C-alpha positions in Angstrom: 0.0 0.0 0.0 1.2 3.5 -0.9 1.5 5.6 2.3 2.7 8.9 0.9 3.3 10.7 -2.4 5.6 13.8 -2.7 5.3 16.0 -5.8 8.0 18.5 -6.8 7.6 21.0 -9.7 4.8 18.9 -11.2 2.0 20.8 -12.9 0.3 23.0 -10.2 2.5 21.8 -7.4 5.8 23.3 -6.4 6.2 21.1 -3.4 3.3 18.9 -2.1 3.3 16.0 0.3 0.1 13.8 0.3 -0.6 11.1 2.8 -2.4 8.0 1.5 -4.5 5.4 3.4 -6.4 2.3 2.4 -9.1 4.6 1.0 -8.0 8.0 -0.2 -10.5 10.5 -1.6 -9.6 13.7 -3.6 -12.1 16.4 -3.9 -12.2 20.1 -4.9 -13.2 22.6 -7.5 -12.3 22.0 -11.2 -8.7 22.5 -12.2 -7.3 22.6 -8.7 -4.9 19.6 -9.1 -6.8 16.5 -8.2 -6.2 14.8 -11.6 -2.6 15.9 -11.6 -2.0 13.7 -8.5 -3.6 10.8 -10.3 -1.5 11.5 -13.4 1.7 11.4 -11.4 1.1 7.8 -10.5 -0.1 6.9 -14.0 3.0 8.6 -15.6 5.3 6.3 -13.6 3.4 3.2 -14.6 3.1 4.3 -18.2 6.8 5.1 -18.4 7.7 1.7 -17.0 5.4 -0.1 -19.4 6.9 1.8 -22.3 10.4 0.8 -21.2 11.6 4.3 -20.3 11.9 3.4 -16.6 14.0 2.7 -14.7 16.8 4.1 -16.8 15.6 6.7 -19.4 12.8 9.1 -18.5 9.1 9.9 -18.5 6.7 8.8 -21.2 4.4 11.8 -21.1 1.9 10.4 -23.6 0.4 6.9 -23.8 -2.4 4.6 -22.9 -3.0 5.9 -19.4 -2.4 9.7 -19.7 -1.5 12.3 -22.2 0.2 15.3 -20.7 1.5 16.9 -23.9 5.0 18.3 -23.8 7.6 18.3 -21.0 7.0 22.0 -20.5 3.3 21.2 -19.9 4.4 18.9 -17.1 6.8 21.3 -15.4 5.5 23.6 -12.7 5.3 27.0 -14.3 7.1 28.8 -11.5 9.8 26.1 -11.0 13.1 27.5 -9.8 14.9 24.5 -11.1 14.2 22.6 -14.3 13.3 19.2 -12.9 10.3 17.2 -11.8 10.3 14.9 -8.7 8.1 12.1 -7.6 8.7 10.3 -4.2 6.5 7.4 -3.2 6.7 5.5 0.1 5.0 2.1 0.6 3.9 0.6 3.9 6.8 -1.8 4.0 9.0 1.3 4.0 10.3 0.7 0.5 10.7 4.0 -1.3 10.9 5.2 -4.9 12.6 8.5 -5.5 12.6 9.8 -9.1 14.0 13.0 -10.5 13.6 14.0 -14.1 15.6 16.8 -15.6 13.9 19.0 -18.1 15.9 19.3 -21.4 14.7 22.5 -23.0 16.5 21.7 -26.3 14.4 18.6 -27.1 11.6 19.2 -24.6 11.9 15.9 -22.8 12.3 14.8 -19.2 15.3 12.5 -18.6 16.0 10.5 -15.5 18.4 12.4 -13.3 18.6 10.4 -10.0 20.1 7.3 -8.5 18.4 4.1 -9.9 15.3 3.1 -7.9 15.5 -0.3 -6.4 14.1 -3.0 -8.8 12.0 -4.2 -5.9 9.9 -1.0 -6.2 8.9 -2.0 -9.7 7.4 -5.2 -8.3 4.8 -3.2 -6.4 1.1 -3.0 -7.4 1.6 0.3 -9.1 3.7 -1.4 -11.8 2.3 -4.9 -11.8 -0.9 -6.7 -12.6 -2.7 -5.9 -9.3 -3.7 -2.6 -10.6 -6.8 -1.0 -12.1 -7.4 2.5 -13.4 -10.8 3.6 -14.5 -10.9 7.0 -16.0 -13.8 9.5 -15.9 -14.6 9.0 -19.5 -15.6 5.3 -19.3 -17.3 3.4 -22.1 -21.0 4.0 -22.4 -23.7 1.7 -23.7 -22.6 -0.3 -26.7 -24.3 -3.1 -28.6 -21.0 -4.9 -28.6 -18.0 -4.8 -26.2 -14.4 -5.5 -27.0 -12.4 -8.6 -26.3 -8.7 -8.8 -25.4 -7.2 -12.1 -24.4 -3.9 -10.2 -23.9 -5.3 -7.7 -21.5 -7.9 -9.8 -19.7 -6.3 -13.3 -19.5 -2.7 -12.4 -19.3 -2.9 -9.2 -17.1 -6.4 -9.4 -15.6 -7.2 -5.9 -16.8 -10.6 -4.2 -17.4 -9.3 -1.4 -19.7 -9.0 2.2 -18.6 -12.5 2.9 -19.9 -13.9 -0.5 -18.7 -14.1 -1.7 -22.2 -13.0 -5.2 -21.3 -15.4 -5.6 -18.3 -17.8 -7.9 -20.2 -14.9 -10.1 -21.4 -13.5 -10.2 -17.9 -16.9 -11.4 -16.5 -17.3 -14.0 -19.2 -13.9 -15.5 -18.1 -14.1 -15.0 -14.4 -17.8 -14.8 -13.6 -18.0 -18.3 -12.0 -15.0 -17.6 -9.7 -15.5 -16.9 -6.0 -14.8 -13.3 -5.1 -11.6 -13.0 -3.0 -13.2 -10.9 -0.2 -16.2 -12.4 1.5 -16.9 -9.1 3.3 -18.0 -7.6 0.0 -20.8 -10.1 -0.3 -24.1 -8.4 -1.0 -26.9 -9.2 1.5 -29.4 -9.8 -1.2 -27.4 -12.0 -3.5 -29.4 -15.0 -4.8 -29.0 -18.4 -3.3 -28.1 -21.5 -5.2 -26.8 -25.0 -4.7 -25.0 -27.2 -7.1 -26.1 -30.3 -5.2 -29.9 -30.8 -4.9 -29.4 -32.6 -1.6 -27.8 -29.6 0.0 -29.5 -26.5 1.3 -28.9 -23.5 -1.0 -26.2 -21.1 0.1 -25.6 -17.5 -0.9 -23.5 -17.5 -4.0 -20.1 -15.9 -3.7 -19.5 -16.2 -7.5 -18.4 -12.9 -9.1 -21.2 -12.8 -11.6 -23.9 -13.2 -8.9 -22.3 -10.6 -6.7 -21.9 -8.2 -9.6 -25.6 -8.6 -10.4 -26.6 -8.0 -6.7 -24.6 -4.8 -6.5 -25.9 -3.6 -9.8 -29.3 -4.0 -8.3 -28.4 -1.1 -6.0 -28.3 1.1 -9.2 -31.2 -0.5 -11.0 -33.2 -3.2 -9.0 -33.4 -6.6 -10.5 -30.6 -6.2 -13.0 -29.2 -9.4 -14.6 -26.5 -9.7 -17.1 -26.3 -11.8 -20.3 -22.9 -12.1 -22.1 -22.6 -13.9 -25.4 -19.1 -14.1 -26.7 -18.6 -14.0 -30.5 -15.1 -15.4 -30.7 -15.0 -15.3 -34.5 -15.1 -11.5 -34.5 -13.5 -10.8 -31.0 -16.6 -9.1 -29.7 -19.0 -9.7 -26.7 -22.7 -9.2 -27.1 -23.7 -7.7 -23.7 -27.3 -7.4 -22.7 -29.4 -6.8 -19.6 -32.6 -8.3 -18.4 -34.9 -8.0 -15.3 -36.5 -11.1 -13.8 -38.1 -13.0 -16.6 -38.0 -10.2 -19.1 -36.5 -10.5 -22.6 -32.8 -9.3 -22.8 -32.3 -5.6 -23.6 -29.5 -4.2 -25.6 -27.2 -2.0 -23.5 -28.1 0.9 -25.7 -31.7 0.6 -24.4 -30.7 0.6 -20.7 -29.7 3.6 -18.6 -26.3 5.1 -19.2 -25.2 4.8 -15.6 -25.5 1.0 -15.7 -22.7 0.7 -18.3 -20.6 3.4 -16.5 -20.7 1.7 -13.1 -20.2 -1.9 -14.2 -16.4 -1.9 -14.4 -16.1 -0.2 -11.0 -18.2 -2.9 -9.4 -16.2 -5.6 -11.2 -12.9 -4.1 -10.1 -14.0 -3.8 -6.5 -15.3 -7.3 -6.2 -12.7 -9.2 -8.3 -9.5 -7.5 -6.8 -7.4 -9.5 -4.4 -5.9 -7.9 -1.3 -2.8 -5.8 -2.3 -4.4 -4.4 -5.5 -4.6 -0.7 -6.0 -7.6 0.8 -7.8 -7.6 4.4 -9.2 -11.1 5.7 -10.0 -12.2 9.0 -11.4 -15.7 10.1 -10.8 -17.4 6.9 -9.7 -20.6 8.9 -9.4 -20.9 9.7 -13.1 -24.5 9.1 -14.4 -25.7 7.6 -11.1 -28.7 8.7 -9.1 -27.9 9.8 -5.5 -28.7 6.4 -3.8 -26.5 4.7 -6.3 -23.7 7.1 -5.5 -24.0 6.4 -1.8 -23.9 2.7 -2.5 -20.7 3.1 -4.6 -19.1 4.9 -1.7 -20.0 2.0 0.6 -18.8 -0.6 -1.8 -15.4 1.1 -2.3 -15.0 1.5 1.5 -15.7 -2.3 1.9 -13.1 -3.1 -0.7 -10.6 -0.9 1.1 -11.3 -2.5 4.4 -10.6 -5.9 2.8 -7.1 -4.9 1.7 -7.5 -3.3 -1.6 -6.1 0.3 -1.8 -8.7 2.6 -3.4 -7.9 6.1 -4.6 -11.0 8.1 -5.7 -11.4 11.5 -7.4 -14.9 12.7 -6.9 -17.2 15.7 -6.9 -20.0 13.8 -5.1 -21.1 14.4 -1.6 -23.1 11.2 -1.9 -20.0 9.1 -2.5 -18.4 10.8 0.5 -21.5 10.1 2.6 -21.4 6.4 1.5 -17.9 6.3 3.0 -19.0 8.1 6.1 -21.9 5.6 6.5 -19.4 2.7 6.1 -17.3 4.2 8.9 -20.4 4.7 11.1 -21.4 1.1 10.5 -18.0 -0.2 11.5 -17.3 -1.5 8.0 -14.0 0.5 7.7 -11.9 2.1 10.4 -11.7 5.9 10.2 -7.9 5.7 10.5 -8.0 3.9 7.1 -9.7 6.8 5.3 -7.8 9.9 4.0 -9.6 13.0 2.7 -7.8 15.6 0.6 -9.6 18.8 -0.5 -7.8 20.8 -3.2 -8.4 24.6 -3.0 -6.8 27.2 -5.3 -6.1 30.4 -3.4 -7.2 33.6 -5.2 -4.0 35.2 -4.0 -1.0 34.6 -6.2 2.5 33.7 -4.9 5.3 35.0 -7.1 2.9 35.4 -10.0 1.5 31.8 -9.7 -1.9 30.7 -8.4 -1.4 28.6 -5.4 -3.1 25.2 -4.8 -3.6 24.4 -1.1 -4.5 20.9 0.1 -6.6 20.6 3.2 -7.1 17.2 4.8 -10.2 16.9 7.0 -10.5 13.9 9.3 -13.4 11.4 9.8 -14.1 10.2 13.4 -15.7 6.8 14.4 -19.2 8.3 14.1 -18.6 9.2 10.5 -18.4 12.9 11.3 -15.9 15.2 9.7 -13.9 17.6 11.9 -13.8 20.6 9.5 -15.6 21.8 6.4 -13.4 24.3 4.5 -15.2 26.6 2.1 -16.1 24.7 -1.0 -15.8 21.2 0.6 -19.1 19.6 -0.3 -21.0 22.6 1.2 -23.1 23.7 -1.7 -26.2 21.9 -0.4 -26.0 23.8 2.9 -25.3 27.1 1.0 -28.3 26.6 -1.2 -30.6 25.5 1.7 -29.7 28.7 3.7 -30.9 30.8 0.8 -34.1 28.7 0.2 -35.0 28.9 3.9 -35.1 32.7 3.7 -38.6 34.0 2.9 -39.0 35.9 -0.3 -40.0 39.5 0.2 -42.4 40.5 -2.5 -41.9 43.7 -4.3 -38.1 43.8 -3.8 
């Protein structure tokens, strides 16, 4: 598990240290640096996969993230032309990377002592990793297949495009964390002589959690191996199957998140952007609770969100004893209107959650818009003014 990340001269950050826990949540107004923190981790993984690490430099553009140029990555007010990433893991292993900015060719070359090869065996660089970006795949009549990504690396795709293929292969496997079992999962027995037990199979658990978004949701996956596509349909009870394009947008958006949470073994790290996208408020709360359960079971979860409902789902999980408050880390990104040396300054505030799910401080802009609007609405309108 990552325990801290230190950013130096990277995008909006001159020098920023961030603590990580089993569940880490980033929030804040748009363009305040939340995505940049995610991108720092993705850049390291991307550079390693492209063969630029450990010896060469940063791959700024690739499958995970597209920064643009080296100058785009460098903090605009940097006093020295280098970018630094420092990561510490819970076993006290540490990775310290420094990348020198070469203005002549606009690249970032490695400029530090070689990082231990043991670091590159961590979840950030290995197969126990999932990243689901904000722009996930929407409803499609067909979904992609990839034996290379799914069978060899156990990946869902950064847009969740391989989630159907992953379920087709792993749907009958038992989920690794029994604490994630949904209370309303259907019962079944492979032996007629035995009393039915709650199914712990991935497919059954996924359907049960999908029911929190759209009650009664069932999945039908029909592989078409000759064309490397998956026909993916939904049905409800005894209804006929529906094309994904005829079912709510949020169903397709949330599926890979549920699959990642349920299928990940302890030690996996999951990075998720906007899990609330296209979900109704109850569904957002349930996603917060599910991700908190996954974190309590040993999966490190890093979330970027604008949803107070996702936050409340996490708070409810803490209140219900599903996750210890010391395992939850909140970071609120706030850009100060005052400029420092000509640069807008991003400040990170880190509220704490107590055992009752209460938060110790609510800085301006930290999920307070509901209260702000309610205060106005509670004031009577004075006619004629």
